[in-house]
N, C-alpha and C positions, 0 to 999 in steps of 0.2 A: 449369679450376677450381683455386682455391688450397687449400692445406692448412688445414683448420679446426682450431680449438683442441681440439675433442673427438678429432679424428683424431690430432693431435700428442700428446695425453695418452695415447691408446691405444698409440701407437708407443713412447712412453717407458716405459709400464708393461709391455707384453707383447712388444715387439719387432715388427719390421715384418711378419714372416710371419704370426704369430698375430693381430696387429692387422688385417691384411687379411682374414683369415678371419672375425673378429668383425664387422667393418664391412661385409663383403660386397663388397669392392672388390678388383679384381685386384692382385696384389702389385706388378707393374711400374708400374701407375698410381699406387699409393700411394707407391712409391719415388720416382717422378718428382715428385710434389707435395712430398715431403720435401726433395728436392734443390733444387727451386725456392725453397722456404722458406729453406733455408740460403744460397742465392745472394743473397737480398735483403739479407743483412748485409754484402755486399761493396761496396755502393754504392747510390746513389739511382736504381735502375732496376729494372724488372720484366722478367725474361727471358721469352721465349715458351715455351709448353708444347709440347714436341716428343713426339709419340707414338711408341712403339716399334713397329717392324715385326715384332719377334719375338713368338712366342706366349708367354704367361705361363709362367714356368718351373715353377710348381707344377702347371699343366695338363699340361706336357710330362712331368713326373715321374709324374703319375697315369696318363698314356697308356703310359709305359714299364712301370709296374707291371702294368697290365692286359695288355700284350703279353707280359711275362715269365710271367704266370699262364697265359695261353693256350698259350704254348710248353711249359710244364711239363705242362699237361693233355694236350697233343698227344703229348708224349714218353711220358707214362705210358700213353696208350692204345695205344702200340706195344709195350709191354713184355709179352711173352708173349701175343700176340693169340690168341684162341680160335676154332678152326675145328671144326665138328662135321660128321661124315659120317653120313648116314642109312643104315639097314639094318645088317646084321651080316656082310656079305661082305667079302673082302679088297679093297683098293684100292691105288693106286700114285700116287706123286708123282715126276715127272721134274724134276731140277734141271738146267735147260738151261744149258750152258756158254756163254761169251761168243760171240755170233753174229758180230760184226763183219760184218754182212750185206753191206756194200759191197765186201769183199775176202775172201770166205770160200768154203768148200766148200758152195756154195748148194744143190746137188742133195741132198747129205746132210742139210743143215739142213731143207730142205723135206720130205724123207722122214720125218725124225724128228717134226717138228711134225704131219704128217699122221697118223702112228701114234698120237700122243698124242690127237689130236682124234677119231680113229675108234675108239679102244679104250674100252669102257665102264669107268667108275670109275677112269679115269686122268686126272690133271691135271698142272699144271706150275708151277714156280717159276723165274723168270728170274734168273740170277746177274749180269747187267749187261753193259756194253759192247756195246750192240745194234748200233752202227755206229761207224766210226772217229771221226767228229765231232771232227776235229782241233782242238786248242787253237790260239789265235791264233799262237803262236810256231812251230807245226808245220803251219800251213795249206799250206805248200809241198808237203806230202806228197800233196795231191790231184793233183799232176802225175804221181804214180806209180800212179794207179788210174784205171780206166775210168769207174766210177760217180761222178756228181757228188754234191755235198752234197744237192741237191734229191732225187735218186734215192735216196740213203741214207735220207732222212726218209720217203719213200714206202715203202721196205722195212720200216722200223721200224713204221710205222702198219699195214702188212699183218700183221706179227707180233702187234702189240698187239691187233688186232681179233679174233684167234682166241679162241673161248670156252673156253680151257683154263687160264687163269692164276689161281692163288691169290695170287700176289704177284709184283711186278715191281720189281727192284732196279736202280738206276743205279750204274754203276761210275765210275772216273776219267775215261773217255772221254766220258761223257754227263752226268755229274752235277756237283755243286757244286764239286768240287776244281778242275776245269778251267774251268767255265763259270758258277759262281755260280748266280744265279737266272735266268740268260739261256739256259739249255738249253731247246731246243724240246721235248725229251722230257718235261720236268717238267710241261708243259701239255698232254700228250696223254691225260690221264685220261679225257676224253670218248670217246677212241677204244678204250678197253679196259674190261673189267668190274671192274677192281680198281685201287686207288690206286697211283701210282708212288712208290716210296720210295727214299730215299738209302741206299746202301751195304750195309744189312743188314736182315734181318727175323728176329724171334724169335717163334715161335708154338707153341701146343699143338694137337694133333689128337686129337679124341675120337670114338670109334665104339663103340657097343654096350658101354659101360661100361669101355673100355680107353682109356688116354691115352698119347700120346707127346709128347716135346718135340723141336723142330727149331730149330737156329740156323744160318741161311744168311747168308752175307756175300759181297760181291765178293771180299774177302780178309780174313784175320785177321793181326794183327801177328806178325812173325817170319819169317825166311827162312833156308834152309839149302841148301847145295850137295848135301847127302847125303840129304835127305828132302823131297820135294815137298809132303808134308803137315805140314811143321813148324808152320805157322801154326795150322791146325785142331787139331793134336795139342797144341800149347801151350795153346790156349784150353780144351780139354777137361781137361787136367791141372790147370790153375790154378783151374778152377771145380768140381773134383770130379766132372767129367762130368755137369754139370747138365742136359745135353740128351742125347737118344738118338742124334742125328746132328748133326755139325758139318760143313758143306759150303761150299766156296769155289770160285771160278773164278780169273780174272785172269792166272795165270802161263802159261797155254797148255801145261800138262803135266798128265798124268793120274796119280792115285794114289788107292787105296781101301784102307782098313784097318779091321779089327774088333778091338776090344780091351776089356779090363776094367780099371777104375781100381783101382790098388793099395790105396788107402785107403778108398774108399767102396764098392767092390765093384760099381759100376754098369757094365753092359756098354754099349758105345757104338760108333758108327761115325764115322770121319773120312774125308773125301773131298775131292778136288780135280778138278773137271771141266776137261778140256782145252780145250773150246770148238771153234769151227769156222774160226778164222782160218788162212789159209795163211801159210807162212813168209815173212817179209819180210827186208830187209837187216839191220834191227836184230836180229831173232831169230838170223840167221846169225852176226852179230858176237858174240852172246852164246854161241854154240856149240850152239844147238839143231839137231837133225838132222831133225826132222819125221817120224821113223820110227814114232812111236806112232800106231796106227790104231784104238784103242778109247778109251773114256772121254771122248768128246766131251761127253756129258751123263751124269749119274749117276741111275740109277733106284732108287727105294726102294719096296719092297712091304710094306704093313702088313696084318697078319692079326689082326683083333680076336678071332678064335675062340681063339687061344692067346697073344695079346699079342706076337707076334714081329714083327721088322723085319729085312728082308733087302735088301741093296743089290747092284746089278749095274752094270757099266760099259758097258752096251749097251741102247739104247732098245728095239730089236726084241725082244731076249731078255727084257727087263723085261715087255713086253706079253705075250709067250708064257707066262712064269712066272705072271703075274697071271691070265691066262685059265685056266691049269691049276689054280691054287688055287681059283678060283671054280667049277671043274667037279667038285671032289671034296667 
């Protein structure tokens, strides 16, 4: 179809984008007709109309706007998610350090997960790196372990299916940093009772009129040779201790600290869970000794009766302390 005089007039008055909207014609179609009209002045011939294979740009922009809006709403829904615990008895959350289930202290990991599952009013948050899930450039590392990638995914599914999780975080080994949207763990949400989330979770916990804030991440920015908690400490200091607990994993060392912010007066905990991975050659090259035998996971006991929060570096002792508080 050729460009009509009314269409030409609309383009001249409003421009091609607005004219397309007014006329109800896709912008690319109207642009093609205008180009054909201009080509007629080049000689005594009529060029063929070639349709564009591309989607109309205005439609693409509208789709991108809708996608951006969805992403912002999704991000906002993750900002201080609200958890509510029924009753008024103490309860506990265990922040499970990086399992690396295909090369880990599997007996200890299994024992800790069993304790969490069997202890009333005890749940868990996973801090990431569930299996080695080597990035493409490191896939040769599978030659140094017995468990195959298939076995590793089965182990992850076994962990995810336990009815203990409040939140499941993906770290660098399993998340977007190494695998983009291609990580199998991202699509295991049907295997667990909670969404799988990238890198961090921020949530509030309410019970019997008392509320706490928890900021858990695979890691926080900042590193120090002298302080394993440098990242969590830095986040606490820079935010005025906006949370009651800042906890991370990732580095395979343990640290637990209790402090009060100098300027806000807020009392808070910072922690780093050691995880369950055994020393490998890379860790030995970095100088790790593997002598730490506590802090694989961090236990946090919440008591709504007095608003207290107490953290421990041992899952079994966390369960014992929780049971003691519930008995008094």
